[in-house]
C-alpha positions as CSV (number, residue, x, y, z in Angstrom):
1,M,-16.8,4.6,-1.7
2,T,-15.9,6.7,1.1
3,F,-13.9,5.9,4.1
4,P,-14.1,7.0,7.6
5,A,-11.4,9.6,8.3
6,S,-9.1,7.7,9.8
7,Q,-9.0,5.4,7.2
8,S,-9.2,8.8,4.6
9,K,-6.2,10.4,6.0
10,S,-4.1,6.8,5.8
11,R,-5.0,6.2,2.0
12,R,-4.0,9.6,0.7
13,G,-1.0,9.4,3.0
14,C,0.1,6.1,0.8
15,W,-0.5,8.5,-2.1
16,T,2.1,10.8,-1.8
17,H,4.8,8.2,-1.8
18,A,3.9,6.7,-5.0
19,Q,5.0,7.8,-8.1
20,P,3.0,8.6,-11.4
21,G,1.6,5.1,-12.9
22,Q,3.1,2.9,-9.4
23,I,0.6,1.2,-7.3
24,I,1.2,1.1,-3.7
25,A,0.1,-1.2,-1.2
26,S,0.0,-1.9,2.7
27,R,1.8,-4.8,4.3
28,T,-1.7,-5.6,5.2
29,M,-2.7,-6.3,1.7
30,R,0.9,-7.8,1.0
31,D,-0.4,-10.5,3.1
32,L,-3.7,-10.9,1.8
33,V,-2.7,-11.7,-2.1
34,V,0.4,-14.8,-0.8
35,G,0.1,-16.8,-3.9
36,S,-1.6,-14.6,-6.2
37,G,1.5,-14.0,-8.3
38,L,1.8,-10.2,-7.0
39,T,5.5,-9.2,-6.3
40,F,6.1,-6.8,-4.4
41,D,9.4,-4.4,-3.4
42,E,9.6,-2.7,-0.4
43,Q,9.5,1.2,0.3
44,G,9.7,2.6,3.4
45,E,7.7,3.4,6.4
46,M,5.9,6.2,6.7
47,K,3.7,7.5,9.8
48,A,-0.5,7.4,9.6
49,S,-1.8,10.0,11.8
50,G,-4.3,8.3,14.5
51,L,-2.5,4.8,14.1
52,P,0.5,4.2,16.6
53,G,4.0,3.5,15.2
54,A,5.2,3.3,11.3
55,L,3.7,1.4,8.6
56,Q,5.6,-0.3,6.1
57,Y,4.5,0.6,2.3
58,F,5.3,-1.4,-0.8
59,A,5.4,-0.8,-4.5
60,V,3.2,-3.8,-6.6
61,T,6.4,-4.7,-9.4
62,G,4.9,-7.5,-11.3
63,A,1.5,-9.8,-12.2
64,P,1.0,-12.4,-13.4
65,P,-0.2,-12.7,-17.5
66,G,-3.8,-12.1,-17.6
67,L,-4.2,-10.1,-14.6
């Protein structure tokens, strides 16, 4: 899978905020999975090059059984 340069840079920015074994998600991703049973903890904000303002990011902290 390949991403345009602007998307690739913002994704790499998320990776630098994740701890080993941790899954990081954007606010958009969190909003898209409402009702799935996944739970999230807010981790802060980061600046993504090429995008205005700061982006919130979240750690995935739980999933329903069997997911």
